Every structure is written in structure tokens, then in C-alpha cells.
N, CA, C and O atoms as a GROMACS GRO file, in nm:
protein
  440
    1MET      N    1   0.088  -0.114   0.003
    1MET     CA    2   0.001  -0.010  -0.003
    1MET      C    3   0.083   0.125   0.002
    1MET      O    4   0.184   0.129   0.071
    2PRO      N    5   0.043   0.232  -0.068
    2PRO     CA    6   0.121   0.354  -0.070
    2PRO      C    7   0.123   0.423   0.065
    2PRO      O    8   0.030   0.410   0.144
    3VAL      N    9   0.230   0.497   0.092
    3VAL     CA   10   0.241   0.574   0.207
    3VAL      C   11   0.222   0.720   0.174
    3VAL      O   12   0.287   0.772   0.083
    4PHE      N   13   0.128   0.794   0.252
    4PHE     CA   14   0.098   0.935   0.232
    4PHE      C   15   0.125   1.003   0.364
    4PHE      O   16   0.156   0.938   0.464
    5TRP      N   17   0.114   1.137   0.363
    5TRP     CA   18   0.123   1.221   0.482
    5TRP      C   19  -0.022   1.254   0.516
    5TRP      O   20  -0.095   1.305   0.431
    6CYS      N   21  -0.065   1.223   0.643
    6CYS     CA   22  -0.193   1.265   0.691
    6CYS      C   23  -0.180   1.393   0.759
    6CYS      O   24  -0.105   1.403   0.856
    7ILE      N   25  -0.256   1.502   0.710
    7ILE     CA   26  -0.249   1.632   0.774
    7ILE      C   27  -0.315   1.622   0.913
    7ILE      O   28  -0.270   1.691   1.005
    8ASN      N   29  -0.416   1.540   0.931
    8ASN     CA   30  -0.479   1.528   1.063
    8ASN      C   31  -0.392   1.465   1.166
    8ASN      O   32  -0.380   1.519   1.276
    9CYS      N   33  -0.329   1.349   1.135
    9CYS     CA   34  -0.245   1.278   1.218
    9CYS      C   35  -0.102   1.336   1.232
    9CYS      O   36  -0.031   1.313   1.330
   10LYS      N   37  -0.064   1.410   1.130
   10LYS     CA   38   0.069   1.482   1.127
   10LYS      C   39   0.178   1.380   1.124
   10LYS      O   40   0.278   1.392   1.196
   11LYS      N   41   0.161   1.274   1.039
   11LYS     CA   42   0.268   1.172   1.015
   11LYS      C   43   0.236   1.090   0.889
   11LYS      O   44   0.126   1.094   0.833
   12GLU      N   45   0.337   1.016   0.849
   12GLU     CA   46   0.315   0.922   0.736
   12GLU      C   47   0.232   0.805   0.774
   12GLU      O   48   0.252   0.742   0.878
   13VAL      N   49   0.138   0.776   0.687
   13VAL     CA   50   0.045   0.664   0.723
   13VAL      C   51   0.016   0.584   0.589
   13VAL      O   52   0.048   0.629   0.479
   14LEU      N   53  -0.040   0.477   0.604
   14LEU     CA   54  -0.084   0.400   0.483
   14LEU      C   55  -0.221   0.452   0.441
   14LEU      O   56  -0.296   0.497   0.527
   15HIS      N   57  -0.254   0.448   0.325
   15HIS     CA   58  -0.390   0.485   0.281
   15HIS      C   59  -0.471   0.359   0.297
   15HIS      O   60  -0.417   0.248   0.300
   16GLN      N   61  -0.608   0.377   0.307
   16GLN     CA   62  -0.698   0.263   0.328
   16GLN      C   63  -0.783   0.248   0.213
   16GLN      O   64  -0.855   0.339   0.174
   17ALA      N   65  -0.775   0.135   0.157
   17ALA     CA   66  -0.869   0.095   0.044
   17ALA      C   67  -0.995   0.065   0.111
   17ALA      O   68  -1.022  -0.052   0.140
   18ASP      N   69  -1.071   0.156   0.137
   18ASP     CA   70  -1.193   0.158   0.215
   18ASP      C   71  -1.314   0.157   0.124
   18ASP      O   72  -1.328   0.252   0.047
   19TYR      N   73  -1.400   0.061   0.124
   19TYR     CA   74  -1.514   0.058   0.042
   19TYR      C   75  -1.641   0.091   0.128
   19TYR      O   76  -1.705   0.001   0.182
   20CYS      N   77  -1.673   0.218   0.136
   20CYS     CA   78  -1.767   0.257   0.240
   20CYS      C   79  -1.900   0.298   0.171
   20CYS      O   80  -1.979   0.374   0.227
   21HIS      N   81  -1.923   0.245   0.052
   21HIS     CA   82  -2.052   0.266  -0.017
   21HIS      C   83  -2.082   0.412  -0.033
   21HIS      O   84  -2.196   0.455  -0.014
   22SER      N   85  -1.977   0.491  -0.070
   22SER     CA   86  -1.983   0.637  -0.106
   22SER      C   87  -2.005   0.731   0.022
   22SER      O   88  -2.026   0.852   0.009
   23ARG      N   89  -2.000   0.673   0.135
   23ARG     CA   90  -2.012   0.774   0.260
   23ARG      C   91  -1.908   0.874   0.254
   23ARG      O   92  -1.932   0.985   0.300
   24CYS      N   93  -1.786   0.847   0.197
   24CYS     CA   94  -1.678   0.936   0.195
   24CYS      C   95  -1.681   1.031   0.081
   24CYS      O   96  -1.586   1.107   0.064
   25GLY      N   97  -1.789   1.032  -0.001
   25GLY     CA   98  -1.789   1.112  -0.118
   25GLY      C   99  -1.710   1.063  -0.228
   25GLY      O  100  -1.658   1.141  -0.309
   26ASN      N  101  -1.696   0.922  -0.237
   26ASN     CA  102  -1.613   0.857  -0.338
   26ASN      C  103  -1.467   0.903  -0.338
   26ASN      O  104  -1.404   0.917  -0.442
   27ASN      N  105  -1.418   0.924  -0.221
   27ASN     CA  106  -1.279   0.967  -0.201
   27ASN      C  107  -1.199   0.862  -0.117
   27ASN      O  108  -1.106   0.895  -0.044
   28CYS      N  109  -1.242   0.738  -0.132
   28CYS     CA  110  -1.186   0.628  -0.051
   28CYS      C  111  -1.028   0.614  -0.066
   28CYS      O  112  -0.960   0.583   0.032
   29SER      N  113  -0.974   0.636  -0.181
   29SER     CA  114  -0.838   0.615  -0.200
   29SER      C  115  -0.752   0.718  -0.123
   29SER      O  116  -0.630   0.701  -0.113
   30GLU      N  117  -0.810   0.820  -0.071
   30GLU     CA  118  -0.742   0.919   0.005
   30GLU      C  119  -0.779   0.923   0.156
   30GLU      O  120  -0.762   1.023   0.225
   31ARG      N  121  -0.830   0.808   0.200
   31ARG     CA  122  -0.878   0.804   0.341
   31ARG      C  123  -0.758   0.743   0.430
   31ARG      O  124  -0.695   0.644   0.391
   32CYS      N  125  -0.734   0.801   0.537
   32CYS     CA  126  -0.620   0.773   0.621
   32CYS      C  127  -0.661   0.638   0.697
   32CYS      O  128  -0.771   0.627   0.753
   33SER      N  129  -0.570   0.541   0.696
   33SER     CA  130  -0.596   0.415   0.764
   33SER      C  131  -0.593   0.428   0.920
   33SER      O  132  -0.634   0.335   0.989
   34GLN      N  133  -0.549   0.535   0.971
   34GLN     CA  134  -0.552   0.553   1.124
   34GLN      C  135  -0.667   0.632   1.174
   34GLN      O  136  -0.740   0.587   1.263
   35CYS      N  137  -0.688   0.758   1.115
   35CYS     CA  138  -0.790   0.847   1.165
   35CYS      C  139  -0.920   0.834   1.083
   35CYS      O  140  -1.027   0.877   1.127
   36GLY      N  141  -0.909   0.776   0.963
   36GLY     CA  142  -1.028   0.760   0.878
   36GLY      C  143  -1.069   0.893   0.798
   36GLY      O  144  -1.169   0.894   0.726
   37ASN      N  145  -0.992   0.999   0.813
   37ASN     CA  146  -1.026   1.122   0.741
   37ASN      C  147  -0.966   1.130   0.608
   37ASN      O  148  -0.868   1.061   0.579
   38THR      N  149  -1.020   1.209   0.529
   38THR     CA  150  -0.967   1.222   0.390
   38THR      C  151  -0.871   1.341   0.389
   38THR      O  152  -0.893   1.439   0.318
   39THR      N  153  -0.766   1.330   0.467
   39THR     CA  154  -0.669   1.443   0.484
   39THR      C  155  -0.530   1.391   0.442
   39THR      O  156  -0.430   1.426   0.504
   40LEU      N  157  -0.522   1.311   0.342
   40LEU     CA  158  -0.386   1.262   0.293
   40LEU      C  159  -0.336   1.346   0.179
   40LEU      O  160  -0.415   1.404   0.105
   41THR      N  161  -0.206   1.354   0.162
   41THR     CA  162  -0.140   1.418   0.055
   41THR      C  163  -0.004   1.346   0.038
   41THR      O  164   0.044   1.278   0.129
   42THR      N  165   0.054   1.366  -0.081
   42THR     CA  166   0.190   1.321  -0.104
   42THR      C  167   0.279   1.419  -0.060
   42THR      O  168   0.240   1.532  -0.033
   43LEU      N  169   0.414   1.379  -0.048
   43LEU     CA  170   0.517   1.476  -0.005
   43LEU      C  171   0.587   1.526  -0.130
   43LEU      O  172   0.688   1.595  -0.116
   44THR      N  173   0.542   1.496  -0.247
   44THR     CA  174   0.601   1.539  -0.371
   44THR      C  175   0.487   1.606  -0.447
   44THR      O  176   0.379   1.549  -0.460
   45ALA      N  177   0.511   1.728  -0.497
   45ALA     CA  178   0.405   1.803  -0.572
   45ALA      C  179   0.378   1.734  -0.708
   45ALA      O  180   0.469   1.669  -0.760
   46SER      N  181   0.268   1.745  -0.762
   46SER     CA  182   0.227   1.705  -0.890
   46SER      C  183   0.201   1.828  -0.979
   46SER      O  184   0.146   1.928  -0.934
   47GLY      N  185   0.242   1.816  -1.106
   47GLY     CA  186   0.231   1.933  -1.197
   47GLY      C  187   0.079   1.965  -1.219
   47GLY      O  188   0.045   2.079  -1.250
   48GLY      N  189  -0.006   1.873  -1.205
   48GLY     CA  190  -0.148   1.898  -1.226
   48GLY      C  191  -0.226   1.942  -1.106
   48GLY      O  192  -0.348   1.955  -1.115
   49ASP      N  193  -0.162   1.965  -0.993
   49ASP     CA  194  -0.234   1.995  -0.877
   49ASP      C  195  -0.304   2.130  -0.883
   49ASP      O  196  -0.247   2.225  -0.938
   50ASP      N  197  -0.422   2.142  -0.831
   50ASP     CA  198  -0.495   2.267  -0.821
   50ASP      C  199  -0.447   2.338  -0.694
   50ASP      O  200  -0.356   2.288  -0.627
   51VAL      N  201  -0.506   2.452  -0.660
   51VAL     CA  202  -0.459   2.539  -0.549
   51VAL      C  203  -0.484   2.460  -0.416
   51VAL      O  204  -0.398   2.457  -0.328
   52THR      N  205  -0.601   2.397  -0.404
   52THR     CA  206  -0.637   2.317  -0.272
   52THR      C  207  -0.529   2.205  -0.256
   52THR      O  208  -0.472   2.190  -0.148
   53ALA      N  209  -0.501   2.129  -0.361
   53ALA     CA  210  -0.406   2.023  -0.344
   53ALA      C  211  -0.260   2.073  -0.310
   53ALA      O  212  -0.186   2.010  -0.235
   54THR      N  213  -0.226   2.190  -0.372
   54THR     CA  214  -0.095   2.244  -0.340
   54THR      C  215  -0.086   2.297  -0.200
   54THR      O  216   0.017   2.279  -0.134
   55VAL      N  217  -0.186   2.361  -0.152
   55VAL     CA  218  -0.192   2.404  -0.008
   55VAL      C  219  -0.183   2.292   0.081
   55VAL      O  220  -0.114   2.301   0.182
   56ARG      N  221  -0.248   2.184   0.053
   56ARG     CA  222  -0.242   2.056   0.132
   56ARG      C  223  -0.096   2.004   0.134
   56ARG      O  224  -0.040   1.971   0.238
   57HIS      N  225  -0.043   1.999   0.017
   57HIS     CA  226   0.095   1.951   0.000
   57HIS      C  227   0.196   2.045   0.084
   57HIS      O  228   0.281   1.996   0.159
   58ALA      N  229   0.182   2.171   0.067
   58ALA     CA  230   0.273   2.257   0.141
   58ALA      C  231   0.253   2.248   0.301
   58ALA      O  232   0.346   2.262   0.380
   59THR      N  233   0.128   2.226   0.338
   59THR     CA  234   0.109   2.210   0.486
   59THR      C  235   0.177   2.087   0.533
   59THR      O  236   0.240   2.087   0.639
   60ALA      N  237   0.166   1.975   0.454
   60ALA     CA  238   0.225   1.853   0.487
   60ALA      C  239   0.378   1.863   0.494
   60ALA      O  240   0.442   1.799   0.577
   61LEU      N  241   0.434   1.942   0.408
   61LEU     CA  242   0.583   1.962   0.407
   61LEU      C  243   0.620   2.044   0.540
   61LEU      O  244   0.721   2.017   0.604
   62ALA      N  245   0.538   2.137   0.573
   62ALA     CA  246   0.569   2.217   0.698
   62ALA      C  247   0.549   2.132   0.822
   62ALA      O  248   0.626   2.144   0.917
   63GLN      N  249   0.448   2.046   0.823
   63GLN     CA  250   0.426   1.960   0.937
   63GLN      C  251   0.545   1.853   0.951
   63GLN      O  252   0.585   1.814   1.060
   64GLN      N  253   0.595   1.812   0.832
   64GLN     CA  254   0.706   1.717   0.846
   64GLN      C  255   0.828   1.792   0.897
   64GLN      O  256   0.903   1.733   0.974
   65ARG      N  257   0.855   1.915   0.860
   65ARG     CA  258   0.962   1.989   0.917
   65ARG      C  259   0.940   2.020   1.068
   65ARG      O  260   1.036   2.037   1.143
   66ALA      N  261   0.818   2.027   1.107
   66ALA     CA  262   0.787   2.047   1.253
   66ALA      C  263   0.821   1.933   1.334
   66ALA      O  264   0.866   1.948   1.447
   67THR      N  265   0.800   1.805   1.277
   67THR     CA  266   0.824   1.688   1.344
   67THR      C  267   0.976   1.665   1.365
   67THR      O  268   1.017   1.578   1.442
   68LYS      N  269   1.061   1.749   1.290
   68LYS     CA  270   1.205   1.741   1.306
   68LYS      C  271   1.256   1.848   1.393
   68LYS      O  272   1.376   1.871   1.401
   69GLY      N  273   1.164   1.916   1.461
   69GLY     CA  274   1.207   2.010   1.565
   69GLY      C  275   1.189   2.156   1.534
   69GLY      O  276   1.211   2.239   1.622
   70GLU      N  277   1.150   2.194   1.410
   70GLU     CA  278   1.129   2.343   1.374
   70GLU      C  279   1.000   2.387   1.444
   70GLU      O  280   0.900   2.315   1.449
   71VAL      N  281   1.009   2.508   1.496
   71VAL     CA  282   0.896   2.564   1.570
   71VAL      C  283   0.861   2.701   1.517
   71VAL      O  284   0.939   2.764   1.445
   72GLY      N  285   0.746   2.747   1.553
   72GLY     CA  286   0.700   2.884   1.517
   72GLY      C  287   0.637   2.882   1.378
   72GLY      O  288   0.569   2.786   1.343
   73ASP      N  289   0.658   2.986   1.299
   73ASP     CA  290   0.601   2.994   1.162
   73ASP      C  291   0.694   2.931   1.059
   73ASP      O  292   0.808   2.974   1.042
   74ILE      N  293   0.644   2.829   0.992
   74ILE     CA  294   0.731   2.757   0.900
   74ILE      C  295   0.673   2.791   0.756
   74ILE      O  296   0.559   2.757   0.724
   75GLU      N  297   0.753   2.856   0.676
   75GLU     CA  298   0.718   2.900   0.546
   75GLU      C  299   0.752   2.800   0.440
   75GLU      O  300   0.866   2.756   0.436
   76VAL      N  301   0.664   2.760   0.355
   76VAL     CA  302   0.691   2.658   0.247
   76VAL      C  303   0.636   2.725   0.119
   76VAL      O  304   0.522   2.769   0.110
   77THR      N  305   0.732   2.729   0.019
   77THR     CA  306   0.691   2.783  -0.110
   77THR      C  307   0.700   2.677  -0.213
   77THR      O  308   0.801   2.606  -0.220
   78ILE      N  309   0.600   2.664  -0.293
   78ILE     CA  310   0.595   2.563  -0.398
   78ILE      C  311   0.596   2.635  -0.534
   78ILE      O  312   0.506   2.715  -0.556
   79CYS      N  313   0.688   2.615  -0.624
   79CYS     CA  314   0.689   2.674  -0.756
   79CYS      C  315   0.663   2.566  -0.857
   79CYS      O  316   0.721   2.458  -0.855
   80LYS      N  317   0.567   2.605  -0.950
   80LYS     CA  318   0.537   2.511  -1.057
   80LYS      C  319   0.532   2.579  -1.190
   80LYS      O  320   0.496   2.697  -1.196
   81LEU      N  321   0.564   2.513  -1.293
   81LEU     CA  322   0.552   2.574  -1.423
   81LEU      C  323   0.411   2.529  -1.486
   81LEU      O  324   0.379   2.410  -1.498
   82ASP      N  325   0.338   2.631  -1.520
   82ASP     CA  326   0.203   2.608  -1.584
   82ASP      C  327   0.233   2.573  -1.732
   82ASP      O  328   0.286   2.655  -1.807
   83SER      N  329   0.198   2.449  -1.772
   83SER     CA  330   0.227   2.403  -1.904
   83SER      C  331   0.145   2.480  -2.005
   83SER      O  332   0.185   2.499  -2.119
   84ARG      N  333   0.028   2.524  -1.958
   84ARG     CA  334  -0.067   2.596  -2.060
   84ARG      C  335  -0.016   2.736  -2.085
   84ARG      O  336  -0.023   2.779  -2.200
   85THR      N  337   0.031   2.807  -1.993
   85THR     CA  338   0.072   2.942  -2.012
   85THR      C  339   0.225   2.962  -2.021
   85THR      O  340   0.268   3.065  -2.072
   86GLY      N  341   0.303   2.874  -1.977
   86GLY     CA  342   0.447   2.884  -1.976
   86GLY      C  343   0.498   2.969  -1.862
   86GLY      O  344   0.618   2.996  -1.855
   87LYS      N  345   0.410   3.014  -1.773
   87LYS     CA  346   0.453   3.100  -1.667
   87LYS      C  347   0.481   3.014  -1.535
   87LYS      O  348   0.421   2.909  -1.512
   88VAL      N  349   0.574   3.065  -1.454
   88VAL     CA  350   0.603   2.997  -1.324
   88VAL      C  351   0.508   3.057  -1.226
   88VAL      O  352   0.494   3.178  -1.217
   89ARG      N  353   0.441   2.967  -1.151
   89ARG     CA  354   0.353   2.996  -1.044
   89ARG      C  355   0.404   2.954  -0.913
   89ARG      O  356   0.451   2.842  -0.903
   90ASP      N  357   0.398   3.035  -0.809
   90ASP     CA  358   0.442   2.997  -0.674
   90ASP      C  359   0.329   3.024  -0.578
   90ASP      O  360   0.248   3.116  -0.594
   91LEU      N  361   0.328   2.939  -0.477
   91LEU     CA  362   0.234   2.955  -0.363
   91LEU      C  363   0.307   2.934  -0.243
   91LEU      O  364   0.384   2.838  -0.232
   92THR      N  365   0.287   3.029  -0.138
   92THR     CA  366   0.359   3.019  -0.016
   92THR      C  367   0.260   2.999   0.095
   92THR      O  368   0.164   3.075   0.107
   93VAL      N  369   0.282   2.898   0.177
   93VAL     CA  370   0.196   2.871   0.300
   93VAL      C  371   0.282   2.884   0.417
   93VAL      O  372   0.393   2.833   0.424
   94VAL      N  373   0.225   2.956   0.515
   94VAL     CA  374   0.295   2.977   0.643
   94VAL      C  375   0.224   2.885   0.742
   94VAL      O  376   0.106   2.909   0.769
   95TYR      N  377   0.283   2.787   0.796
   95TYR     CA  378   0.219   2.699   0.898
   95TYR      C  379   0.275   2.738   1.036
   95TYR      O  380   0.396   2.748   1.056
   96ASN      N  381   0.182   2.759   1.127
   96ASN     CA  382   0.231   2.786   1.263
   96ASN      C  383   0.216   2.665   1.355
   96ASN      O  384   0.107   2.609   1.372
   97THR      N  385   0.329   2.627   1.413
   97THR     CA  386   0.337   2.506   1.499
   97THR      C  387   0.262   2.522   1.624
   97THR      O  388   0.225   2.422   1.686
   98TYR      N  389   0.239   2.637   1.666
   98TYR     CA  390   0.168   2.653   1.801
   98TYR      C  391   0.024   2.646   1.781
   98TYR      O  392  -0.042   2.584   1.864
   99THR      N  393  -0.036   2.702   1.681
   99THR     CA  394  -0.177   2.695   1.645
   99THR      C  395  -0.220   2.575   1.559
   99THR      O  396  -0.338   2.541   1.549
  100GLN      N  397  -0.107   2.506   1.491
  100GLN     CA  398  -0.123   2.398   1.404
  100GLN      C  399  -0.212   2.434   1.284
  100GLN      O  400  -0.294   2.355   1.238
  101ASP      N  401  -0.193   2.561   1.236
  101ASP     CA  402  -0.283   2.604   1.126
  101ASP      C  403  -0.194   2.668   1.017
  101ASP      O  404  -0.096   2.738   1.041
  102ALA      N  405  -0.242   2.636   0.893
  102ALA     CA  406  -0.170   2.702   0.778
  102ALA      C  407  -0.263   2.825   0.739
  102ALA      O  408  -0.346   2.824   0.648
  103GLY      N  409  -0.234   2.930   0.825
  103GLY     CA  410  -0.323   3.043   0.817
  103GLY      C  411  -0.294   3.145   0.719
  103GLY      O  412  -0.382   3.223   0.684
  104TYR      N  413  -0.179   3.149   0.672
  104TYR     CA  414  -0.146   3.254   0.574
  104TYR      C  415  -0.104   3.203   0.442
  104TYR      O  416  -0.007   3.127   0.436
  105ILE      N  417  -0.165   3.235   0.340
  105ILE     CA  418  -0.141   3.176   0.208
  105ILE      C  419  -0.123   3.288   0.109
  105ILE      O  420  -0.213   3.371   0.095
  106LYS      N  421  -0.009   3.295   0.038
  106LYS     CA  422   0.022   3.398  -0.055
  106LYS      C  423   0.049   3.332  -0.197
  106LYS      O  424   0.123   3.233  -0.208
  107THR      N  425  -0.008   3.386  -0.297
  107THR     CA  426   0.014   3.331  -0.432
  107THR      C  427   0.069   3.440  -0.519
  107THR      O  428   0.062   3.561  -0.495
  108ASN      N  429   0.129   3.382  -0.630
  108ASN     CA  430   0.190   3.462  -0.731
  108ASN      C  431   0.155   3.405  -0.865
  108ASN      O  432   0.204   3.299  -0.904
  109ASN      N  433   0.064   3.478  -0.940
  109ASN     CA  434   0.024   3.424  -1.072
  109ASN      C  435  -0.054   3.296  -1.066
  109ASN      O  436  -0.050   3.219  -1.162
  110TRP      N  437  -0.121   3.270  -0.962
  110TRP     CA  438  -0.191   3.143  -0.952
  110TRP      C  439  -0.323   3.141  -1.026
  110TRP      O  440  -0.393   3.040  -1.026
   0.00000   0.00000   0.00000
């Protein structure tokens, strides 16, 4: 089974191949095997990610840095090349380890 980062559990977990008869909104492949929430993300960005997926990815990277001892505001910037326009897009998320919230999001050309 693939390993993902669970934003709710704040650690790497296995995904759960859960057949819940659509109770999860047909999002079973992204259900955490520990908490059961659909809060999983990969630790590597995908070129086709939308803003929501990119924010989730940046939050996971910040949480991973927090587990290694970093505290306070952790800033993560993700840059991607938009294949349609040829422009570089970047999104910055600031994750606060005290409030455990990705409260400040700043975008450029998104």
C-alpha cells in the first residue's frame, strides 16, 4: 500500500482501500488508515495539482519539518511551471506550529 502524509495525524500513514458505499464522497483512495479522514497528501508536488491540493501539500511539508524540531512559523513555497501558459506560479503557505494552522497563504500568478 502507498504511504502518504496525513495532515490530521501529522505523520506518514498507509492509505486505506476503504469501500464505504460512497459515505466518503467517493474519495476512498485518500482515506487515512489511522484516523479515517480524507486528509492525505503526497510529499511530492504534482504538476497538475490545483490550489487546494498544493496548499495541502505545502502544509504536509511544513508539518514534516515541525516533526524534525522546527517551531513557530514555517514557510513553504511551491513553484510550478504552468504548461498551458508557460509561466512559473508559486504559492507560499505559512504553517504555525503553535496553532497547528496554515493560516497565511500567498500566491503569485496562480
